[in-house]
N, C-alpha and C positions, 0 to 999 in steps of 0.2 A: 439166360439163353442165349446172350452170347456165347457162353464158353460150348455149349453145345453144339447152335453152328457153325463155331471154328471145324469141330468134330465131327461134325455132320457135310466139311467142306461145300459150305454155301454159309452167302450172309445174311444175318441177322432179318432182313426185309424178303430175302428168300421163305427163309424159313419159314414165317410169321404167313409170309402167304400161300407157301405150299401145304402150310397147318387147313388153314381153313378149304383149301381145297379136295381137303381130304375127308373133311365130313361129307357126311351125307345127305344132310339138311340143307348144307347148302348150296345152289342153285348157281351163284356170282359172287369173286369175290368184289369191294366197291373198296378205288383203289382211291386217296386224291393227291397225286402228284399235285407241284406248283410252277415245277419246269419240266424240260424236255431230260434233262438227267435222273430227275426222281421218274421222269415212264420209266427210261432207259432198264435202272435199276430194278426195277421192277415185276418185268416183262419178263427177265430170263425166269421167273420162280412158276409160268407154266411149264418146265423143263424139268421141274426138279420135283422127283417122286421121295418123301419121305420111308424110310423101313420105319417097319416096327417096331424096332428098336426107341426108333428115335420120338415114335410114337408116344413110346413108352413112358421116355424120361421126359418129354410135356407134360404127360398127363399128373406122372412124379415129383414136378419143378412146380407145376400150376391144377391142382387136381380140380377136374372138371366141376362147374355148377361156382368154380373160386370166383368173387369179385374182387380184383388187385383197386381195383378205384371209385369207392363207394358213390361217388358219383353217374357211376356207368350204368348203373342198375336202373335208375331211372323212379318213375314215380312208386311208390306202393303206398298202397291204402292205406290209412291208418287203426283198421278191425286185423292187420295181419301186424302190424309194428307193433304195435299199445298192448299188452297182453288185457287189460281192464278191457276189452272194449270190446275183446274177441268170445264174451257169452253175452247171450239177455237176460239184461237186467227186468226180472218179476217182480 
């Protein structure tokens, strides 16, 4: 993603926030700056417009629905994660 951001002429944080802003199901991105410098580096993302080519490349690098960090998936009921629990036992 870093190389793609460089190719697109934006920072990695701008790429990430602009990507979220492009998603039709997202009302607003949630940012979490801890310092004024962090905030300032994130605000410029609202002016970034990603091209279809860049959005397609992001999907190639990280296909939609892929969890890079499994802990981010949240809770999954055992009936979905344990094959033995996916059928009723008669």
